[in-house]
LOZA-930716 format. One record per residue (C-alpha): residue number from 0; x negated, y, z. Coordinates in steps of 0.5 Angstrom, whole numbers, plus 500, padded with zeros to 3 digits. Example, Ala and Ser with C-alpha at 12.3 -4.5 7.8 and 13.67 -1.06 7.14 Angstrom:
BEGIN
<pt><nr>0</nr><X>475</X><Y>491</Y><Z>516</Z></pt>
<pt><nr>1</nr><X>473</X><Y>498</Y><Z>514</Z></pt>
//
This chain:
BEGIN
<pt><nr>0</nr><X>525</X><Y>795</Y><Z>258</Z></pt>
<pt><nr>1</nr><X>530</X><Y>798</Y><Z>263</Z></pt>
<pt><nr>2</nr><X>528</X><Y>804</Y><Z>266</Z></pt>
<pt><nr>3</nr><X>530</X><Y>801</Y><Z>273</Z></pt>
<pt><nr>4</nr><X>525</X><Y>796</Y><Z>272</Z></pt>
<pt><nr>5</nr><X>520</X><Y>801</Y><Z>272</Z></pt>
<pt><nr>6</nr><X>523</X><Y>805</Y><Z>277</Z></pt>
<pt><nr>7</nr><X>523</X><Y>799</Y><Z>282</Z></pt>
<pt><nr>8</nr><X>516</X><Y>797</Y><Z>280</Z></pt>
<pt><nr>9</nr><X>512</X><Y>804</Y><Z>281</Z></pt>
<pt><nr>10</nr><X>516</X><Y>806</Y><Z>287</Z></pt>
<pt><nr>11</nr><X>511</X><Y>807</Y><Z>293</Z></pt>
<pt><nr>12</nr><X>505</X><Y>804</Y><Z>289</Z></pt>
<pt><nr>13</nr><X>498</X><Y>807</Y><Z>290</Z></pt>
<pt><nr>14</nr><X>497</X><Y>810</Y><Z>283</Z></pt>
<pt><nr>15</nr><X>490</X><Y>813</Y><Z>281</Z></pt>
<pt><nr>16</nr><X>490</X><Y>817</Y><Z>275</Z></pt>
<pt><nr>17</nr><X>483</X><Y>819</Y><Z>273</Z></pt>
<pt><nr>18</nr><X>484</X><Y>825</Y><Z>268</Z></pt>
<pt><nr>19</nr><X>490</X><Y>827</Y><Z>271</Z></pt>
<pt><nr>20</nr><X>489</X><Y>835</Y><Z>270</Z></pt>
<pt><nr>21</nr><X>489</X><Y>834</Y><Z>262</Z></pt>
<pt><nr>22</nr><X>495</X><Y>834</Y><Z>257</Z></pt>
<pt><nr>23</nr><X>497</X><Y>827</Y><Z>257</Z></pt>
<pt><nr>24</nr><X>494</X><Y>826</Y><Z>264</Z></pt>
<pt><nr>25</nr><X>499</X><Y>831</Y><Z>267</Z></pt>
<pt><nr>26</nr><X>505</X><Y>828</Y><Z>264</Z></pt>
<pt><nr>27</nr><X>503</X><Y>821</Y><Z>266</Z></pt>
<pt><nr>28</nr><X>502</X><Y>824</Y><Z>273</Z></pt>
<pt><nr>29</nr><X>509</X><Y>828</Y><Z>273</Z></pt>
<pt><nr>30</nr><X>512</X><Y>821</Y><Z>271</Z></pt>
<pt><nr>31</nr><X>509</X><Y>817</Y><Z>277</Z></pt>
<pt><nr>32</nr><X>512</X><Y>823</Y><Z>281</Z></pt>
<pt><nr>33</nr><X>518</X><Y>822</Y><Z>279</Z></pt>
<pt><nr>34</nr><X>518</X><Y>814</Y><Z>280</Z></pt>
<pt><nr>35</nr><X>516</X><Y>816</Y><Z>287</Z></pt>
<pt><nr>36</nr><X>509</X><Y>813</Y><Z>287</Z></pt>
<pt><nr>37</nr><X>504</X><Y>815</Y><Z>291</Z></pt>
<pt><nr>38</nr><X>499</X><Y>819</Y><Z>286</Z></pt>
<pt><nr>39</nr><X>492</X><Y>820</Y><Z>287</Z></pt>
<pt><nr>40</nr><X>488</X><Y>824</Y><Z>282</Z></pt>
<pt><nr>41</nr><X>481</X><Y>825</Y><Z>280</Z></pt>
<pt><nr>42</nr><X>478</X><Y>830</Y><Z>275</Z></pt>
<pt><nr>43</nr><X>472</X><Y>834</Y><Z>274</Z></pt>
<pt><nr>44</nr><X>476</X><Y>841</Y><Z>273</Z></pt>
<pt><nr>45</nr><X>483</X><Y>843</Y><Z>270</Z></pt>
<pt><nr>46</nr><X>480</X><Y>843</Y><Z>262</Z></pt>
<pt><nr>47</nr><X>485</X><Y>849</Y><Z>259</Z></pt>
<pt><nr>48</nr><X>488</X><Y>855</Y><Z>261</Z></pt>
<pt><nr>49</nr><X>493</X><Y>856</Y><Z>261</Z></pt>
<pt><nr>50</nr><X>495</X><Y>848</Y><Z>263</Z></pt>
<pt><nr>51</nr><X>501</X><Y>844</Y><Z>263</Z></pt>
<pt><nr>52</nr><X>498</X><Y>841</Y><Z>270</Z></pt>
<pt><nr>53</nr><X>499</X><Y>848</Y><Z>273</Z></pt>
<pt><nr>54</nr><X>505</X><Y>851</Y><Z>269</Z></pt>
<pt><nr>55</nr><X>509</X><Y>845</Y><Z>271</Z></pt>
<pt><nr>56</nr><X>506</X><Y>845</Y><Z>278</Z></pt>
<pt><nr>57</nr><X>504</X><Y>838</Y><Z>277</Z></pt>
<pt><nr>58</nr><X>499</X><Y>839</Y><Z>283</Z></pt>
<pt><nr>59</nr><X>504</X><Y>839</Y><Z>288</Z></pt>
<pt><nr>60</nr><X>505</X><Y>833</Y><Z>293</Z></pt>
<pt><nr>61</nr><X>499</X><Y>829</Y><Z>290</Z></pt>
<pt><nr>62</nr><X>492</X><Y>827</Y><Z>293</Z></pt>
<pt><nr>63</nr><X>487</X><Y>830</Y><Z>288</Z></pt>
<pt><nr>64</nr><X>479</X><Y>830</Y><Z>288</Z></pt>
<pt><nr>65</nr><X>474</X><Y>834</Y><Z>283</Z></pt>
<pt><nr>66</nr><X>469</X><Y>829</Y><Z>281</Z></pt>
<pt><nr>67</nr><X>466</X><Y>828</Y><Z>275</Z></pt>
<pt><nr>68</nr><X>466</X><Y>821</Y><Z>272</Z></pt>
<pt><nr>69</nr><X>459</X><Y>821</Y><Z>270</Z></pt>
<pt><nr>70</nr><X>457</X><Y>821</Y><Z>278</Z></pt>
<pt><nr>71</nr><X>457</X><Y>814</Y><Z>280</Z></pt>
<pt><nr>72</nr><X>456</X><Y>814</Y><Z>287</Z></pt>
<pt><nr>73</nr><X>462</X><Y>819</Y><Z>288</Z></pt>
<pt><nr>74</nr><X>467</X><Y>816</Y><Z>284</Z></pt>
<pt><nr>75</nr><X>465</X><Y>809</Y><Z>287</Z></pt>
<pt><nr>76</nr><X>466</X><Y>812</Y><Z>294</Z></pt>
<pt><nr>77</nr><X>473</X><Y>815</Y><Z>292</Z></pt>
<pt><nr>78</nr><X>476</X><Y>809</Y><Z>289</Z></pt>
<pt><nr>79</nr><X>474</X><Y>805</Y><Z>295</Z></pt>
<pt><nr>80</nr><X>477</X><Y>810</Y><Z>300</Z></pt>
<pt><nr>81</nr><X>484</X><Y>810</Y><Z>296</Z></pt>
<pt><nr>82</nr><X>484</X><Y>802</Y><Z>294</Z></pt>
<pt><nr>83</nr><X>489</X><Y>803</Y><Z>289</Z></pt>
<pt><nr>84</nr><X>494</X><Y>798</Y><Z>286</Z></pt>
<pt><nr>85</nr><X>494</X><Y>801</Y><Z>279</Z></pt>
<pt><nr>86</nr><X>489</X><Y>805</Y><Z>275</Z></pt>
<pt><nr>87</nr><X>490</X><Y>809</Y><Z>269</Z></pt>
<pt><nr>88</nr><X>483</X><Y>812</Y><Z>266</Z></pt>
<pt><nr>89</nr><X>484</X><Y>818</Y><Z>261</Z></pt>
<pt><nr>90</nr><X>478</X><Y>822</Y><Z>263</Z></pt>
<pt><nr>91</nr><X>475</X><Y>824</Y><Z>257</Z></pt>
<pt><nr>92</nr><X>472</X><Y>829</Y><Z>252</Z></pt>
<pt><nr>93</nr><X>478</X><Y>829</Y><Z>247</Z></pt>
<pt><nr>94</nr><X>476</X><Y>834</Y><Z>242</Z></pt>
<pt><nr>95</nr><X>473</X><Y>832</Y><Z>235</Z></pt>
<pt><nr>96</nr><X>471</X><Y>839</Y><Z>233</Z></pt>
<pt><nr>97</nr><X>468</X><Y>839</Y><Z>240</Z></pt>
<pt><nr>98</nr><X>464</X><Y>833</Y><Z>240</Z></pt>
<pt><nr>99</nr><X>460</X><Y>836</Y><Z>234</Z></pt>
<pt><nr>100</nr><X>458</X><Y>842</Y><Z>238</Z></pt>
<pt><nr>101</nr><X>457</X><Y>838</Y><Z>245</Z></pt>
<pt><nr>102</nr><X>455</X><Y>831</Y><Z>243</Z></pt>
<pt><nr>103</nr><X>451</X><Y>829</Y><Z>249</Z></pt>
<pt><nr>104</nr><X>457</X><Y>831</Y><Z>254</Z></pt>
<pt><nr>105</nr><X>462</X><Y>827</Y><Z>249</Z></pt>
<pt><nr>106</nr><X>458</X><Y>821</Y><Z>249</Z></pt>
<pt><nr>107</nr><X>456</X><Y>821</Y><Z>257</Z></pt>
<pt><nr>108</nr><X>463</X><Y>823</Y><Z>259</Z></pt>
<pt><nr>109</nr><X>467</X><Y>818</Y><Z>254</Z></pt>
<pt><nr>110</nr><X>462</X><Y>812</Y><Z>254</Z></pt>
<pt><nr>111</nr><X>458</X><Y>813</Y><Z>261</Z></pt>
<pt><nr>112</nr><X>464</X><Y>815</Y><Z>265</Z></pt>
<pt><nr>113</nr><X>468</X><Y>808</Y><Z>262</Z></pt>
<pt><nr>114</nr><X>462</X><Y>804</Y><Z>264</Z></pt>
<pt><nr>115</nr><X>461</X><Y>807</Y><Z>271</Z></pt>
<pt><nr>116</nr><X>469</X><Y>805</Y><Z>272</Z></pt>
<pt><nr>117</nr><X>467</X><Y>798</Y><Z>270</Z></pt>
<pt><nr>118</nr><X>461</X><Y>797</Y><Z>274</Z></pt>
<pt><nr>119</nr><X>465</X><Y>800</Y><Z>280</Z></pt>
<pt><nr>120</nr><X>470</X><Y>794</Y><Z>279</Z></pt>
<pt><nr>121</nr><X>464</X><Y>789</Y><Z>278</Z></pt>
<pt><nr>122</nr><X>461</X><Y>791</Y><Z>284</Z></pt>
<pt><nr>123</nr><X>467</X><Y>791</Y><Z>288</Z></pt>
<pt><nr>124</nr><X>470</X><Y>786</Y><Z>292</Z></pt>
<pt><nr>125</nr><X>478</X><Y>786</Y><Z>290</Z></pt>
<pt><nr>126</nr><X>482</X><Y>783</Y><Z>295</Z></pt>
<pt><nr>127</nr><X>489</X><Y>785</Y><Z>293</Z></pt>
<pt><nr>128</nr><X>492</X><Y>785</Y><Z>286</Z></pt>
<pt><nr>129</nr><X>490</X><Y>791</Y><Z>282</Z></pt>
<pt><nr>130</nr><X>492</X><Y>793</Y><Z>274</Z></pt>
<pt><nr>131</nr><X>488</X><Y>798</Y><Z>270</Z></pt>
<pt><nr>132</nr><X>489</X><Y>801</Y><Z>263</Z></pt>
<pt><nr>133</nr><X>483</X><Y>804</Y><Z>260</Z></pt>
<pt><nr>134</nr><X>486</X><Y>809</Y><Z>255</Z></pt>
<pt><nr>135</nr><X>481</X><Y>811</Y><Z>249</Z></pt>
<pt><nr>136</nr><X>484</X><Y>813</Y><Z>242</Z></pt>
<pt><nr>137</nr><X>486</X><Y>811</Y><Z>235</Z></pt>
<pt><nr>138</nr><X>480</X><Y>815</Y><Z>233</Z></pt>
<pt><nr>139</nr><X>476</X><Y>808</Y><Z>235</Z></pt>
<pt><nr>140</nr><X>477</X><Y>805</Y><Z>229</Z></pt>
<pt><nr>141</nr><X>473</X><Y>805</Y><Z>223</Z></pt>
<pt><nr>142</nr><X>477</X><Y>810</Y><Z>218</Z></pt>
<pt><nr>143</nr><X>477</X><Y>808</Y><Z>211</Z></pt>
<pt><nr>144</nr><X>483</X><Y>811</Y><Z>210</Z></pt>
<pt><nr>145</nr><X>487</X><Y>805</Y><Z>209</Z></pt>
<pt><nr>146</nr><X>495</X><Y>806</Y><Z>208</Z></pt>
<pt><nr>147</nr><X>496</X><Y>800</Y><Z>212</Z></pt>
<pt><nr>148</nr><X>496</X><Y>801</Y><Z>220</Z></pt>
<pt><nr>149</nr><X>490</X><Y>799</Y><Z>223</Z></pt>
<pt><nr>150</nr><X>490</X><Y>792</Y><Z>228</Z></pt>
<pt><nr>151</nr><X>487</X><Y>792</Y><Z>235</Z></pt>
<pt><nr>152</nr><X>482</X><Y>787</Y><Z>231</Z></pt>
<pt><nr>153</nr><X>480</X><Y>791</Y><Z>226</Z></pt>
<pt><nr>154</nr><X>473</X><Y>794</Y><Z>226</Z></pt>
<pt><nr>155</nr><X>471</X><Y>800</Y><Z>231</Z></pt>
<pt><nr>156</nr><X>466</X><Y>806</Y><Z>230</Z></pt>
<pt><nr>157</nr><X>467</X><Y>812</Y><Z>226</Z></pt>
<pt><nr>158</nr><X>462</X><Y>817</Y><Z>224</Z></pt>
<pt><nr>159</nr><X>464</X><Y>823</Y><Z>228</Z></pt>
<pt><nr>160</nr><X>461</X><Y>823</Y><Z>235</Z></pt>
<pt><nr>161</nr><X>468</X><Y>823</Y><Z>239</Z></pt>
<pt><nr>162</nr><X>471</X><Y>817</Y><Z>235</Z></pt>
<pt><nr>163</nr><X>464</X><Y>813</Y><Z>236</Z></pt>
<pt><nr>164</nr><X>464</X><Y>815</Y><Z>243</Z></pt>
<pt><nr>165</nr><X>471</X><Y>812</Y><Z>244</Z></pt>
<pt><nr>166</nr><X>469</X><Y>806</Y><Z>240</Z></pt>
<pt><nr>167</nr><X>463</X><Y>805</Y><Z>245</Z></pt>
<pt><nr>168</nr><X>468</X><Y>805</Y><Z>251</Z></pt>
<pt><nr>169</nr><X>472</X><Y>799</Y><Z>247</Z></pt>
<pt><nr>170</nr><X>466</X><Y>795</Y><Z>246</Z></pt>
<pt><nr>171</nr><X>463</X><Y>796</Y><Z>254</Z></pt>
<pt><nr>172</nr><X>470</X><Y>794</Y><Z>256</Z></pt>
<pt><nr>173</nr><X>470</X><Y>788</Y><Z>252</Z></pt>
<pt><nr>174</nr><X>463</X><Y>786</Y><Z>254</Z></pt>
<pt><nr>175</nr><X>464</X><Y>787</Y><Z>262</Z></pt>
<pt><nr>176</nr><X>471</X><Y>784</Y><Z>261</Z></pt>
<pt><nr>177</nr><X>468</X><Y>777</Y><Z>258</Z></pt>
<pt><nr>178</nr><X>462</X><Y>777</Y><Z>262</Z></pt>
<pt><nr>179</nr><X>464</X><Y>779</Y><Z>269</Z></pt>
<pt><nr>180</nr><X>471</X><Y>782</Y><Z>270</Z></pt>
<pt><nr>181</nr><X>475</X><Y>776</Y><Z>267</Z></pt>
<pt><nr>182</nr><X>473</X><Y>772</Y><Z>273</Z></pt>
<pt><nr>183</nr><X>476</X><Y>777</Y><Z>278</Z></pt>
<pt><nr>184</nr><X>483</X><Y>773</Y><Z>280</Z></pt>
<pt><nr>185</nr><X>486</X><Y>779</Y><Z>283</Z></pt>
<pt><nr>186</nr><X>484</X><Y>784</Y><Z>277</Z></pt>
<pt><nr>187</nr><X>488</X><Y>785</Y><Z>270</Z></pt>
<pt><nr>188</nr><X>486</X><Y>790</Y><Z>265</Z></pt>
<pt><nr>189</nr><X>487</X><Y>792</Y><Z>258</Z></pt>
<pt><nr>190</nr><X>485</X><Y>798</Y><Z>254</Z></pt>
<pt><nr>191</nr><X>490</X><Y>803</Y><Z>250</Z></pt>
<pt><nr>192</nr><X>489</X><Y>806</Y><Z>243</Z></pt>
<pt><nr>193</nr><X>494</X><Y>812</Y><Z>241</Z></pt>
<pt><nr>194</nr><X>493</X><Y>818</Y><Z>237</Z></pt>
<pt><nr>195</nr><X>497</X><Y>824</Y><Z>234</Z></pt>
<pt><nr>196</nr><X>500</X><Y>826</Y><Z>240</Z></pt>
<pt><nr>197</nr><X>504</X><Y>833</Y><Z>241</Z></pt>
<pt><nr>198</nr><X>509</X><Y>836</Y><Z>247</Z></pt>
<pt><nr>199</nr><X>509</X><Y>842</Y><Z>251</Z></pt>
<pt><nr>200</nr><X>503</X><Y>844</Y><Z>255</Z></pt>
<pt><nr>201</nr><X>497</X><Y>842</Y><Z>250</Z></pt>
<pt><nr>202</nr><X>493</X><Y>848</Y><Z>250</Z></pt>
<pt><nr>203</nr><X>486</X><Y>844</Y><Z>247</Z></pt>
<pt><nr>204</nr><X>482</X><Y>848</Y><Z>242</Z></pt>
<pt><nr>205</nr><X>484</X><Y>846</Y><Z>235</Z></pt>
<pt><nr>206</nr><X>491</X><Y>843</Y><Z>236</Z></pt>
<pt><nr>207</nr><X>496</X><Y>845</Y><Z>231</Z></pt>
<pt><nr>208</nr><X>501</X><Y>847</Y><Z>236</Z></pt>
<pt><nr>209</nr><X>497</X><Y>850</Y><Z>241</Z></pt>
<pt><nr>210</nr><X>494</X><Y>855</Y><Z>235</Z></pt>
<pt><nr>211</nr><X>502</X><Y>856</Y><Z>233</Z></pt>
<pt><nr>212</nr><X>504</X><Y>859</Y><Z>240</Z></pt>
<pt><nr>213</nr><X>498</X><Y>863</Y><Z>241</Z></pt>
<pt><nr>214</nr><X>499</X><Y>866</Y><Z>234</Z></pt>
<pt><nr>215</nr><X>506</X><Y>868</Y><Z>236</Z></pt>
<pt><nr>216</nr><X>504</X><Y>870</Y><Z>243</Z></pt>
<pt><nr>217</nr><X>498</X><Y>875</Y><Z>239</Z></pt>
<pt><nr>218</nr><X>503</X><Y>877</Y><Z>234</Z></pt>
<pt><nr>219</nr><X>498</X><Y>874</Y><Z>228</Z></pt>
<pt><nr>220</nr><X>499</X><Y>870</Y><Z>222</Z></pt>
<pt><nr>221</nr><X>497</X><Y>862</Y><Z>223</Z></pt>
<pt><nr>222</nr><X>491</X><Y>860</Y><Z>219</Z></pt>
<pt><nr>223</nr><X>492</X><Y>853</Y><Z>216</Z></pt>
<pt><nr>224</nr><X>486</X><Y>849</Y><Z>214</Z></pt>
<pt><nr>225</nr><X>490</X><Y>843</Y><Z>211</Z></pt>
<pt><nr>226</nr><X>497</X><Y>844</Y><Z>210</Z></pt>
<pt><nr>227</nr><X>498</X><Y>837</Y><Z>207</Z></pt>
<pt><nr>228</nr><X>495</X><Y>833</Y><Z>212</Z></pt>
<pt><nr>229</nr><X>500</X><Y>828</Y><Z>214</Z></pt>
<pt><nr>230</nr><X>500</X><Y>825</Y><Z>221</Z></pt>
<pt><nr>231</nr><X>504</X><Y>820</Y><Z>225</Z></pt>
<pt><nr>232</nr><X>506</X><Y>825</Y><Z>230</Z></pt>
<pt><nr>233</nr><X>509</X><Y>822</Y><Z>237</Z></pt>
<pt><nr>234</nr><X>511</X><Y>826</Y><Z>243</Z></pt>
<pt><nr>235</nr><X>507</X><Y>825</Y><Z>249</Z></pt>
<pt><nr>236</nr><X>512</X><Y>821</Y><Z>253</Z></pt>
<pt><nr>237</nr><X>512</X><Y>815</Y><Z>248</Z></pt>
<pt><nr>238</nr><X>505</X><Y>813</Y><Z>249</Z></pt>
<pt><nr>239</nr><X>505</X><Y>815</Y><Z>257</Z></pt>
<pt><nr>240</nr><X>511</X><Y>810</Y><Z>257</Z></pt>
<pt><nr>241</nr><X>507</X><Y>805</Y><Z>254</Z></pt>
<pt><nr>242</nr><X>501</X><Y>805</Y><Z>259</Z></pt>
<pt><nr>243</nr><X>506</X><Y>805</Y><Z>264</Z></pt>
<pt><nr>244</nr><X>509</X><Y>798</Y><Z>262</Z></pt>
<pt><nr>245</nr><X>503</X><Y>796</Y><Z>260</Z></pt>
<pt><nr>246</nr><X>500</X><Y>797</Y><Z>267</Z></pt>
<pt><nr>247</nr><X>506</X><Y>794</Y><Z>270</Z></pt>
<pt><nr>248</nr><X>506</X><Y>788</Y><Z>266</Z></pt>
<pt><nr>249</nr><X>499</X><Y>787</Y><Z>267</Z></pt>
<pt><nr>250</nr><X>500</X><Y>787</Y><Z>275</Z></pt>
<pt><nr>251</nr><X>505</X><Y>782</Y><Z>274</Z></pt>
<pt><nr>252</nr><X>501</X><Y>777</Y><Z>270</Z></pt>
<pt><nr>253</nr><X>506</X><Y>777</Y><Z>264</Z></pt>
<pt><nr>254</nr><X>504</X><Y>774</Y><Z>257</Z></pt>
<pt><nr>255</nr><X>497</X><Y>774</Y><Z>258</Z></pt>
<pt><nr>256</nr><X>495</X><Y>781</Y><Z>257</Z></pt>
<pt><nr>257</nr><X>489</X><Y>781</Y><Z>261</Z></pt>
<pt><nr>258</nr><X>483</X><Y>783</Y><Z>257</Z></pt>
<pt><nr>259</nr><X>487</X><Y>785</Y><Z>251</Z></pt>
<pt><nr>260</nr><X>487</X><Y>792</Y><Z>247</Z></pt>
<pt><nr>261</nr><X>494</X><Y>795</Y><Z>245</Z></pt>
<pt><nr>262</nr><X>496</X><Y>800</Y><Z>240</Z></pt>
<pt><nr>263</nr><X>501</X><Y>806</Y><Z>241</Z></pt>
<pt><nr>264</nr><X>504</X><Y>810</Y><Z>235</Z></pt>
<pt><nr>265</nr><X>510</X><Y>811</Y><Z>231</Z></pt>
<pt><nr>266</nr><X>513</X><Y>807</Y><Z>225</Z></pt>
<pt><nr>267</nr><X>508</X><Y>809</Y><Z>219</Z></pt>
<pt><nr>268</nr><X>514</X><Y>808</Y><Z>214</Z></pt>
<pt><nr>269</nr><X>514</X><Y>816</Y><Z>214</Z></pt>
<pt><nr>270</nr><X>509</X><Y>821</Y><Z>216</Z></pt>
<pt><nr>271</nr><X>510</X><Y>828</Y><Z>216</Z></pt>
<pt><nr>272</nr><X>505</X><Y>834</Y><Z>214</Z></pt>
<pt><nr>273</nr><X>502</X><Y>840</Y><Z>218</Z></pt>
<pt><nr>274</nr><X>507</X><Y>844</Y><Z>213</Z></pt>
<pt><nr>275</nr><X>513</X><Y>840</Y><Z>215</Z></pt>
<pt><nr>276</nr><X>511</X><Y>840</Y><Z>222</Z></pt>
<pt><nr>277</nr><X>511</X><Y>848</Y><Z>222</Z></pt>
<pt><nr>278</nr><X>518</X><Y>848</Y><Z>218</Z></pt>
<pt><nr>279</nr><X>521</X><Y>844</Y><Z>223</Z></pt>
<pt><nr>280</nr><X>518</X><Y>848</Y><Z>229</Z></pt>
<pt><nr>281</nr><X>520</X><Y>855</Y><Z>225</Z></pt>
<pt><nr>282</nr><X>528</X><Y>853</Y><Z>227</Z></pt>
<pt><nr>283</nr><X>526</X><Y>854</Y><Z>234</Z></pt>
<pt><nr>284</nr><X>521</X><Y>859</Y><Z>234</Z></pt>
<pt><nr>285</nr><X>523</X><Y>863</Y><Z>228</Z></pt>
<pt><nr>286</nr><X>517</X><Y>868</Y><Z>228</Z></pt>
<pt><nr>287</nr><X>512</X><Y>863</Y><Z>226</Z></pt>
<pt><nr>288</nr><X>508</X><Y>866</Y><Z>220</Z></pt>
<pt><nr>289</nr><X>502</X><Y>862</Y><Z>217</Z></pt>
<pt><nr>290</nr><X>497</X><Y>863</Y><Z>211</Z></pt>
<pt><nr>291</nr><X>492</X><Y>858</Y><Z>208</Z></pt>
<pt><nr>292</nr><X>485</X><Y>858</Y><Z>210</Z></pt>
<pt><nr>293</nr><X>481</X><Y>859</Y><Z>204</Z></pt>
<pt><nr>294</nr><X>474</X><Y>858</Y><Z>207</Z></pt>
<pt><nr>295</nr><X>471</X><Y>852</Y><Z>204</Z></pt>
<pt><nr>296</nr><X>467</X><Y>851</Y><Z>210</Z></pt>
<pt><nr>297</nr><X>472</X><Y>848</Y><Z>215</Z></pt>
<pt><nr>298</nr><X>471</X><Y>843</Y><Z>221</Z></pt>
<pt><nr>299</nr><X>471</X><Y>836</Y><Z>220</Z></pt>
<pt><nr>300</nr><X>478</X><Y>833</Y><Z>220</Z></pt>
<pt><nr>301</nr><X>479</X><Y>825</Y><Z>219</Z></pt>
<pt><nr>302</nr><X>483</X><Y>822</Y><Z>213</Z></pt>
<pt><nr>303</nr><X>490</X><Y>818</Y><Z>214</Z></pt>
<pt><nr>304</nr><X>490</X><Y>814</Y><Z>220</Z></pt>
<pt><nr>305</nr><X>496</X><Y>810</Y><Z>222</Z></pt>
<pt><nr>306</nr><X>496</X><Y>804</Y><Z>227</Z></pt>
<pt><nr>307</nr><X>500</X><Y>798</Y><Z>227</Z></pt>
<pt><nr>308</nr><X>504</X><Y>797</Y><Z>233</Z></pt>
<pt><nr>309</nr><X>507</X><Y>790</Y><Z>232</Z></pt>
<pt><nr>310</nr><X>503</X><Y>787</Y><Z>238</Z></pt>
<pt><nr>311</nr><X>506</X><Y>792</Y><Z>243</Z></pt>
<pt><nr>312</nr><X>513</X><Y>791</Y><Z>241</Z></pt>
<pt><nr>313</nr><X>512</X><Y>783</Y><Z>241</Z></pt>
<pt><nr>314</nr><X>508</X><Y>783</Y><Z>248</Z></pt>
<pt><nr>315</nr><X>511</X><Y>789</Y><Z>251</Z></pt>
<pt><nr>316</nr><X>517</X><Y>790</Y><Z>248</Z></pt>
<pt><nr>317</nr><X>515</X><Y>798</Y><Z>247</Z></pt>
<pt><nr>318</nr><X>516</X><Y>802</Y><Z>241</Z></pt>
<pt><nr>319</nr><X>518</X><Y>810</Y><Z>240</Z></pt>
<pt><nr>320</nr><X>525</X><Y>812</Y><Z>241</Z></pt>
<pt><nr>321</nr><X>525</X><Y>819</Y><Z>239</Z></pt>
<pt><nr>322</nr><X>525</X><Y>821</Y><Z>231</Z></pt>
<pt><nr>323</nr><X>521</X><Y>826</Y><Z>228</Z></pt>
<pt><nr>324</nr><X>527</X><Y>832</Y><Z>229</Z></pt>
<pt><nr>325</nr><X>527</X><Y>830</Y><Z>237</Z></pt>
<pt><nr>326</nr><X>520</X><Y>830</Y><Z>238</Z></pt>
<pt><nr>327</nr><X>519</X><Y>837</Y><Z>235</Z></pt>
<pt><nr>328</nr><X>525</X><Y>839</Y><Z>238</Z></pt>
<pt><nr>329</nr><X>523</X><Y>837</Y><Z>245</Z></pt>
<pt><nr>330</nr><X>516</X><Y>840</Y><Z>244</Z></pt>
<pt><nr>331</nr><X>518</X><Y>847</Y><Z>241</Z></pt>
<pt><nr>332</nr><X>523</X><Y>848</Y><Z>247</Z></pt>
<pt><nr>333</nr><X>518</X><Y>847</Y><Z>252</Z></pt>
<pt><nr>334</nr><X>513</X><Y>852</Y><Z>248</Z></pt>
<pt><nr>335</nr><X>519</X><Y>857</Y><Z>247</Z></pt>
<pt><nr>336</nr><X>521</X><Y>857</Y><Z>255</Z></pt>
<pt><nr>337</nr><X>513</X><Y>858</Y><Z>256</Z></pt>
<pt><nr>338</nr><X>514</X><Y>864</Y><Z>251</Z></pt>
<pt><nr>339</nr><X>520</X><Y>867</Y><Z>255</Z></pt>
<pt><nr>340</nr><X>517</X><Y>865</Y><Z>262</Z></pt>
<pt><nr>341</nr><X>522</X><Y>860</Y><Z>264</Z></pt>
<pt><nr>342</nr><X>521</X><Y>855</Y><Z>270</Z></pt>
<pt><nr>343</nr><X>517</X><Y>850</Y><Z>266</Z></pt>
<pt><nr>344</nr><X>517</X><Y>845</Y><Z>273</Z></pt>
<pt><nr>345</nr><X>524</X><Y>844</Y><Z>272</Z></pt>
<pt><nr>346</nr><X>524</X><Y>843</Y><Z>264</Z></pt>
<pt><nr>347</nr><X>518</X><Y>838</Y><Z>265</Z></pt>
<pt><nr>348</nr><X>522</X><Y>834</Y><Z>269</Z></pt>
<pt><nr>349</nr><X>528</X><Y>835</Y><Z>265</Z></pt>
<pt><nr>350</nr><X>525</X><Y>833</Y><Z>259</Z></pt>
<pt><nr>351</nr><X>522</X><Y>826</Y><Z>262</Z></pt>
<pt><nr>352</nr><X>529</X><Y>825</Y><Z>265</Z></pt>
<pt><nr>353</nr><X>532</X><Y>826</Y><Z>258</Z></pt>
<pt><nr>354</nr><X>527</X><Y>821</Y><Z>255</Z></pt>
<pt><nr>355</nr><X>528</X><Y>816</Y><Z>260</Z></pt>
<pt><nr>356</nr><X>536</X><Y>816</Y><Z>259</Z></pt>
<pt><nr>357</nr><X>534</X><Y>814</Y><Z>252</Z></pt>
<pt><nr>358</nr><X>530</X><Y>808</Y><Z>254</Z></pt>
<pt><nr>359</nr><X>535</X><Y>801</Y><Z>254</Z></pt>
//
């Protein structure tokens, strides 16, 4: 996949990002601005303070609207006004721990919000070519702690509210596509599943790097719950570019992608533990200190969860291009710049450029 092809495709396209103020949504919006797309954003709010969206000034020169995706009529009216060429749907309650504290909000946002978008597409007479990528999560799979990576055809639905709500969104998509949307000749759509994303600007609760930076800023030791838990960490720009390729290929009707689901993750030949992650980050931010949390009543945390991404490689020619060291370096340098009050707008753009320079 050549960068020039992405540049040429997205230039001047009307692209709607639902959930543009979130961590992944803001990085996606920054990439689209870099491609000179005509970017529109819909979000109910800015979910964290601080936020990557504000710190990197991604809000400049885009058309954005504050709409709760659970409000069907407002969402429908705005989508019909915009008439986008491409829609990326990322709006979600995305925290596992928060899903236990607010299960109703989690279910209605993740399931009803997706249902509203699909119903709008069902009701709307689509008169121009449109492609849509609905982003769910690797947590949509029923996690049985298997070492082999989960395939897109594996069983969905875990016990915790976040994963189950994302599995529900996938099932709603499957039903709507086969019952209604596959008949719309101008519409192509797919779902995308990714997880364990890190990168500069993630300020969500209970994220390891968020906790790291806050502990440094507050000059406190970081409490580590599960130091030997392993994850297939990947930089946020990896799946973002997977979504961009998927939307482009859907638009061009390539390889019979319509109605399919795709995993986006690193090779699972080598996973790294939380402790290994911290040791790597300490190379760049040396004043990190941590201690083990001995509290037996720890928040729920899923076991091993790997994705098999051979389908994305085969059909989209997509794969991770950063190794673990590069991923940690990019992430740590972004947060180090934040701690030193450096220009995060230029740094975000520079990191996008550095990443895209590696695309062949």
